[in-house]
VEXGUKOL-967434 format. One record per residue (C-alpha): residue in one letter; x, y, z. Coordinates in pm, whole numbers, plus 32768, in hexadecimal, padded with zeros to 4 digits. Layout:
BEGIN
(node 'A'; (X; Y; Z))
...
***
This chain:
BEGIN
(node 'M'; (C897; 3D2B; BDEC))
(node 'S'; (C901; 3E97; BDCD))
(node 'T'; (C987; 3FA6; BEB2))
(node 'I'; (C8C3; 40E7; BE8E))
(node 'V'; (C942; 422D; BF25))
(node 'F'; (C837; 4338; BF58))
(node 'V'; (C8CF; 4492; BF8A))
(node 'H'; (C805; 4595; C049))
(node 'A'; (C848; 46F7; C0BB))
(node 'H'; (C7AD; 46E7; C217))
(node 'P'; (C717; 45EB; C307))
(node 'D'; (C5A4; 45D1; C2A8))
(node 'D'; (C5DE; 4606; C131))
(node 'E'; (C5ED; 448E; C101))
(node 'A'; (C498; 4466; C1A4))
(node 'T'; (C3E1; 4549; C0B2))
(node 'A'; (C4A8; 44EF; BF78))
(node 'T'; (C52B; 4389; BF67))
(node 'A'; (C4C1; 42CB; C0A0))
(node 'G'; (C3CE; 41F0; BFE1))
(node 'S'; (C4DA; 4185; BEEA))
(node 'M'; (C5CC; 4147; C008))
(node 'I'; (C4CD; 406D; C0BA))
(node 'R'; (C487; 3FA1; BF82))
(node 'A'; (C5F6; 3F75; BF2B))
(node 'A'; (C64D; 3F03; C08C))
(node 'R'; (C525; 3E13; C094))
(node 'E'; (C59B; 3D78; BF4E))
(node 'G'; (C6F2; 3D36; BFE6))
(node 'H'; (C7BA; 3E57; BF56))
(node 'R'; (C8B0; 3F18; C02E))
(node 'V'; (C82A; 4076; C06D))
(node 'V'; (C912; 418E; C0DB))
(node 'V'; (C8AE; 42F5; C123))
(node 'V'; (C9A6; 4416; C120))
(node 'Y'; (C946; 4561; C1C0))
(node 'C'; (CA10; 4688; C143))
(node 'T'; (C9BF; 4760; C273))
(node 'D'; (C96A; 472D; C3E0))
(node 'G'; (C825; 47F1; C3C1))
(node 'D'; (C88B; 48E5; C4D3))
(node 'P'; (C82C; 4A4E; C47D))
(node 'G'; (C93D; 4ACB; C562))
(node 'E'; (C939; 4B86; C6AA))
(node 'H'; (C8B3; 4CC0; C605))
(node 'G'; (C809; 4C1E; C4DB))
(node 'D'; (C6A6; 4C41; C462))
(node 'G'; (C634; 4AD5; C465))
(node 'D'; (C57A; 49FB; C55D))
(node 'V'; (C60B; 49D2; C6B9))
(node 'P'; (C54B; 48CF; C785))
(node 'D'; (C4CE; 4958; C8D0))
(node 'D'; (C507; 480E; C983))
(node 'L'; (C680; 47E3; C955))
(node 'A'; (C71E; 4734; CA7C))
(node 'P'; (C840; 47DC; CB36))
(node 'G'; (C970; 47C2; CA54))
(node 'E'; (C8A4; 474B; C928))
(node 'T'; (C8D2; 480E; C7E5))
(node 'V'; (C7EF; 4826; C6B8))
(node 'A'; (C8EB; 475B; C5F2))
(node 'M'; (C8E4; 4647; C6F8))
(node 'R'; (C767; 4641; C6F2))
(node 'R'; (C75B; 462D; C579))
(node 'R'; (C861; 451B; C56C))
(node 'G'; (C78A; 4451; C657))
(node 'E'; (C65B; 4492; C57E))
(node 'A'; (C71D; 4421; C44B))
(node 'E'; (C780; 42DC; C4F5))
(node 'A'; (C616; 429F; C55B))
(node 'S'; (C5A6; 42D5; C3F4))
(node 'A'; (C6B5; 41E7; C379))
(node 'A'; (C62E; 40D7; C45C))
(node 'I'; (C4DD; 40F7; C3AF))
(node 'T'; (C560; 410C; C24B))
(node 'G'; (C64F; 3FE8; C279))
(node 'T'; (C77F; 40C0; C232))
(node 'A'; (C8C0; 4004; C27C))
(node 'R'; (C9A4; 4133; C2A3))
(node 'V'; (C972; 42A1; C2F7))
(node 'A'; (CA9A; 4376; C28B))
(node 'W'; (CADF; 44EA; C2B8))
(node 'L'; (CBA1; 45C4; C1C4))
(node 'G'; (CBFF; 46B6; C2D9))
(node 'Y'; (CB76; 4808; C26F))
(node 'A'; (CA98; 48FF; C325))
(node 'D'; (C937; 4953; C2B8))
(node 'S'; (C929; 4A86; C1D4))
(node 'G'; (C7BF; 4AD2; C226))
(node 'M'; (C6BA; 4B50; C132))
(node 'T'; (C70A; 4C65; C03C))
(node 'G'; (C733; 4DAC; C0F9))
(node 'W'; (C773; 4D0E; C24D))
(node 'T'; (C885; 4D95; C32D))
(node 'Q'; (C968; 4C69; C306))
(node 'N'; (C974; 4C72; C187))
(node 'G'; (CAC2; 4D22; C197))
(node 'T'; (CB59; 4C61; C2B8))
(node 'D'; (CC9D; 4BA2; C285))
(node 'G'; (CC71; 4A2A; C28C))
(node 'V'; (CB10; 4A1D; C200))
(node 'F'; (CAD7; 4926; C0E7))
(node 'S'; (CA70; 4A1D; BFD9))
(node 'R'; (CBBB; 4AD9; BFFD))
(node 'A'; (CC99; 49A5; BFE9))
(node 'P'; (CD6F; 496D; BEB3))
(node 'V'; (CCB5; 4873; BDD9))
(node 'E'; (CDEF; 47A5; BD9D))
(node 'Q'; (CE2E; 4786; BF13))
(node 'A'; (CCCB; 4716; BF5E))
(node 'A'; (CCC6; 462D; BE32))
(node 'R'; (CE07; 4582; BEA0))
(node 'R'; (CD78; 454A; BFFC))
(node 'L'; (CC42; 44AE; BF64))
(node 'A'; (CD08; 43E5; BE65))
(node 'G'; (CDCC; 4353; BF88))
(node 'I'; (CC89; 42C9; C019))
(node 'L'; (CC1C; 4246; BEC3))
(node 'D'; (CD6B; 4192; BEA8))
(node 'E'; (CD52; 4104; C009))
(node 'E'; (CBFC; 4078; BFB5))
(node 'G'; (CC47; 400E; BE51))
(node 'A'; (CB04; 40C6; BDFB))
(node 'D'; (CA3D; 403F; BCD6))
(node 'V'; (C945; 4160; BCDA))
(node 'V'; (C957; 42C1; BD64))
(node 'V'; (C826; 43A2; BD82))
(node 'G'; (C84A; 451C; BD90))
(node 'Y'; (C763; 4645; BD4B))
(node 'D'; (C6ED; 46F1; BC0C))
(node 'W'; (C7A5; 481F; BB83))
(node 'H'; (C6FE; 491A; BC6E))
(node 'G'; (C6D0; 4837; BD99))
(node 'G'; (C558; 482A; BD72))
(node 'Y'; (C516; 498F; BDE2))
(node 'G'; (C660; 4A48; BDE1))
(node 'H'; (C6DA; 4A12; BF47))
(node 'P'; (C84F; 4A6B; BF45))
(node 'D'; (C8B5; 491D; BFE2))
(node 'H'; (C7D9; 485B; BEF0))
(node 'V'; (C872; 4906; BDC2))
(node 'M'; (C9CD; 48C5; BE4B))
(node 'L'; (C970; 4756; BE80))
(node 'H'; (C916; 4737; BD10))
(node 'H'; (CA6E; 47AE; BCA2))
(node 'T'; (CB20; 46E5; BDAD))
(node 'T'; (CA74; 459C; BD60))
(node 'R'; (CAA1; 45B7; BBE8))
(node 'A'; (CC13; 4601; BC18))
(node 'A'; (CC3F; 44E9; BD17))
(node 'A'; (CBA3; 43EC; BC2B))
(node 'E'; (CCAA; 444B; BB2A))
(node 'L'; (CDC5; 4433; BC29))
(node 'A'; (CD64; 42E0; BCBA))
(node 'V'; (CE4A; 41C2; BC5A))
(node 'K'; (CD1C; 40ED; BC01))
(node 'R'; (CC3A; 41E2; BB4E))
(node 'P'; (CADC; 41AC; BBD9))
(node 'R'; (C990; 41CD; BB29))
(node 'Y'; (C917; 4330; BB6B))
(node 'L'; (C7B2; 43A5; BBB1))
(node 'E'; (C719; 44E7; BC32))
(node 'V'; (C5E7; 44F7; BD11))
(node 'T'; (C4F7; 4610; BCC0))
(node 'M'; (C38A; 4677; BCDD))
(node 'N'; (C289; 464F; BBC8))
(node 'R'; (C215; 47B5; BB97))
(node 'D'; (C0E5; 4753; BAC9))
(node 'L'; (C073; 4657; BBCC))
(node 'M'; (C0A5; 4754; BCE4))
(node 'R'; (BFC4; 4847; BC2A))
(node 'Q'; (BEB5; 473B; BC0E))
(node 'L'; (BEDA; 46DD; BD7C))
(node 'F'; (BEAD; 4845; BDE8))
(node 'V'; (BD62; 4854; BD2E))
(node 'L'; (BCF9; 470D; BDD0))
(node 'A'; (BD62; 478D; BF28))
(node 'A'; (BC8E; 48C3; BEF5))
(node 'E'; (BB64; 47EC; BE99))
(node 'M'; (BB9D; 471E; BFD6))
(node 'G'; (BBAC; 4857; C0AD))
(node 'L'; (BD19; 4828; C109))
(node 'T'; (BD95; 497B; C092))
(node 'G'; (BD96; 4A30; C1DC))
(node 'E'; (BE7C; 4A94; C2F4))
(node 'N'; (BF8F; 4991; C333))
(node 'N'; (BF3D; 48DD; C1ED))
(node 'T'; (BF65; 4956; C085))
(node 'D'; (BEE1; 4ABA; C091))
(node 'G'; (BF9A; 4B93; BF97))
(node 'F'; (C061; 4A76; BEFF))
(node 'D'; (C0A8; 4A9C; BD8C))
(node 'P'; (C1A5; 49B6; BCDE))
(node 'D'; (C1BB; 4AAC; BBBC))
(node 'A'; (C220; 4BCD; BC9E))
(node 'P'; (C391; 4C24; BCBC))
(node 'G'; (C455; 4B55; BDB6))
(node 'D'; (C58C; 4BC4; BE71))
(node 'D'; (C64B; 4BF3; BD2C))
(node 'G'; (C52E; 4C8F; BC67))
(node 'N'; (C4D4; 4B4C; BBB1))
(node 'P'; (C38F; 4A86; BBD1))
(node 'I'; (C393; 495F; BCBF))
(node 'G'; (C3FB; 4806; BC47))
(node 'T'; (C405; 4789; BAE0))
(node 'P'; (C2FD; 4771; B9CE))
(node 'E'; (C27F; 460D; B99C))
(node 'A'; (C2FE; 460E; B834))
(node 'E'; (C464; 461F; B8B9))
(node 'L'; (C442; 4502; B9B4))
(node 'H'; (C4B4; 439C; B980))
(node 'W'; (C42E; 42D8; BAAA))
(node 'A'; (C2F2; 42DE; BB7C))
(node 'V'; (C30D; 41E9; BC9D))
(node 'D'; (C1BF; 4189; BD39))
(node 'L'; (C1FE; 4146; BEAB))
(node 'G'; (C0C5; 407B; BEEE))
(node 'D'; (C0B3; 400F; C05A))
(node 'D'; (C215; 4092; C099))
(node 'V'; (C183; 41F0; C0B0))
(node 'T'; (C118; 419D; C215))
(node 'A'; (C280; 415B; C27C))
(node 'K'; (C2EA; 4294; C1C1))
(node 'R'; (C204; 4360; C29E))
(node 'E'; (C29B; 42B5; C3D1))
(node 'A'; (C3F6; 4319; C359))
(node 'L'; (C37E; 447F; C32D))
(node 'A'; (C2F3; 447F; C490))
(node 'C'; (C452; 4437; C513))
(node 'H'; (C4AF; 459E; C4B4))
(node 'A'; (C3A4; 4647; C587))
(node 'S'; (C498; 4750; C607))
(node 'Q'; (C45B; 4808; C4BD))
(node 'S'; (C32A; 48E8; C497))
(node 'D'; (C2FF; 489D; C324))
(node 'V'; (C2F9; 4729; C375))
(node 'R'; (C1EF; 4763; C47D))
(node 'Q'; (C11E; 481B; C37A))
(node 'L'; (C136; 46F4; C28C))
(node 'L'; (C0D8; 4603; C3A1))
(node 'A'; (BFA4; 46D9; C3DF))
(node 'L'; (BF1A; 465F; C292))
(node 'P'; (BE0B; 455A; C2CB))
(node 'V'; (BEA6; 43FF; C2C4))
(node 'E'; (BDC4; 439C; C1A5))
(node 'A'; (BE40; 44C5; C0D7))
(node 'F'; (BFB2; 4476; C105))
(node 'P'; (BFC4; 436F; BFEE))
(node 'F'; (BF37; 4467; BEF2))
(node 'A'; (C04C; 455F; BF3E))
(node 'F'; (C170; 4472; BF7F))
(node 'G'; (C110; 4321; BEEA))
(node 'T'; (C1E3; 4347; BDAD))
(node 'E'; (C353; 43A2; BD92))
(node 'H'; (C3D9; 4436; BC4F))
(node 'Y'; (C534; 4420; BBB9))
(node 'I'; (C600; 44A3; BA97))
(node 'E'; (C709; 43BE; BA02))
(node 'P'; (C7ED; 448D; B923))
(node 'G'; (C839; 43E0; B7DA))
(node 'R'; (C6FF; 430C; B7DF))
(node 'P'; (C60D; 432F; B6B7))
(node 'P'; (C4EE; 4425; B6ED))
(node 'G'; (C3AC; 43AF; B78B))
(node 'M'; (C33E; 4367; B8EE))
(node 'V'; (C32D; 41F7; B948))
(node 'R'; (C247; 4190; BA63))
(node 'G'; (C31A; 4085; BB05))
(node 'W'; (C43F; 4032; BBE2))
(node 'W'; (C58C; 40AE; BB62))
(node 'L'; (C64C; 3F91; BC03))
(node 'D'; (C597; 3EA2; BB19))
(node 'A'; (C62F; 3F55; B9EA))
(node 'D'; (C77E; 3F09; B94B))
***
């Protein structure tokens, strides 16, 4: 059995990106650990979601930690760890320049914090993000650099993978969604994976550059349940507004890059590979 550490920028990122793989790994008896680099709090004067039902004394960070723990219970995650940085927000948000946000941290500092967790766990596998964090979010890009560096610093160098989005598949799914009448308000209206993301690059990764496509099968139902744990976030609520029967089309496959692996996307489970 292996210990797999999934590194994510914010609570809820695991639910859209790797929850299906986490569920499968835990079901097969592997130890699953998730590390969140930020607390998901946009800050007192930030531009992100602030739930309107916070209890007296409850902060956004407290709410999102609770949501993360609820998601972990569904995915079978054995440990939820926090790297200790604040949320940088989307590109252009007020808090981008605030001290203490993840995107402004020295990479070596963040990498050593993460490497410490990898060493504590004796991680066999660590999963980060692709080179532009899927769509250029400052914290996602920082996570890419941090995770790659931490894998090099760990005493026991783990196998390293990067979760990403299949740009070609997303393009096909958008056409299918349009045919199904799902391209409207609160769904996929205006979505274009080839349009510039936060950093000016298209979203995700071309299929020709991918190495793994993991079919979630029935685990996609539990993945949606994990996503529902993060209902404080408006973008999550929009995704949950998709018809239940449409969810597997959009989120039923998780895609990974494994640097150093020969070219070609394998449809299979990366834990079955040497």
